[in-house]
N, C-alpha and C positions, 0 to 999 in steps of 0.2 A: 507059836507068839513069835513076833516084832520086837526089837529094843529102839524104841526111838530118843532120842539124842538130839536138847537143843541144841541147836548153831546158827554161827553168821556164816554161815556158806552151805554149798551143796554135801560133801562130800568128807571121807574119813581125813583129811589133812586139813579140815575146817575149825575153827577155833567155836569153842564151849559157848553159847549165851546164858548167861548165868535167868535172864530171865523169860522165866517162862511163857508169860503172858505176851507178850513182846521179841519174841526171838525172830529174827528171819525167816527161817527154814526147820524143820525138822528131818533131820538123818534116818532113816530105817535100817534097820539092818532086821535080816532073817538068820539068825544062827543057823538054822539046818540046813539054808542052801547058801551063804553067802551072798547072798546080796544085798546089795547095798544101794535103795532109791533114796530120793530125796523131795518134799512138800513144804511147795512156802506156806507159812506161818498165818491165815485168813485171817487170828488176832491182829498179826503186827501195825496195822496201819490201824485199827476200827478206835473209834473215837468213844466207845466205853463196852464191856464187854470180852476184853482183849481174850480174857483165861478160860470165857466157857466157848470160845469160840474154837479156841486153839482145843483145850481136853476135846469137845465134842470133834475135832479133824483128826485126831492121833487115836480117840480110840474107833471112828471110821476105817481109819487106814489098816486094821486091827494089831495094831502096838499092845501089848500084855505088859511093856517094863517102860519106862520114862526113866530117862538121866537128864534132871537139869538142876539150877542150882536155887531160886525159889519160885515158890506156889501160894498163891494166893487159896483164902475159905473157899472160893465158890471155883473155883476151877480143880480144889484139892477134893471137894462133894463129889464132883464129876467124874475125875479119877478114879475116884473110891467105885461109885457107886458103874463103872464099866470093869471094876477088877481091873486096875491097871495100878500093877506095885511103885510106886514111887520111888528114887532115890535125890538128895539133893545133894549140894554143896562140889559140884560138878566144878572141872578147872581144865582149862587144857582144850590138845587136840579132841575129836570126837573121839578119833582112833585111843590115845589115852583115855579117855576116859570110858572104852568099851572093854580095855583092857584093865581099870582097875574094878571092874562090872565082874569080870570072869575069873577073878583072881578072890573073888568075895572080899575085895576092902570098902566096902562100900554098904553104910545100915538102911534100911528101908526109911523114909518117914510117914512119923506115927500118926500127923495133922497138917496143916498149913505153917508155913515157916515166911510170912510175910502179911502185914495187911492188906484192907482193900485198897487201898490207895497207894501205894509200893507202886504197882504198875504204869503207872501215869507216867514214871520218872525213865523215861527211855535215852540209858547213854550212848 
């Protein structure tokens, strides 16, 4: 089961991007093999449905765990249906977020933590 982290860049040294649907990349870590790969978020430049496209992409990539900042209602629904555990409020680098997860310092997200329109604000 891969761990997916929303990121500004492609590797462990990249900063976490707090916007799930609009982040640039998803960094995928396989804890069994230690492999690190990244995929471009297909929702990052979408005019609409960014969170949906992002959620579908990480589900297809085999993610079982998501570490991110904020997740809207539509993407949270897809993530839940796909069985992806979501943890929010993540900050720092991808590597730091991974260590926080492994040390069990993060709480699982029980529902969306942002509104539908919040995803349109890319900073």
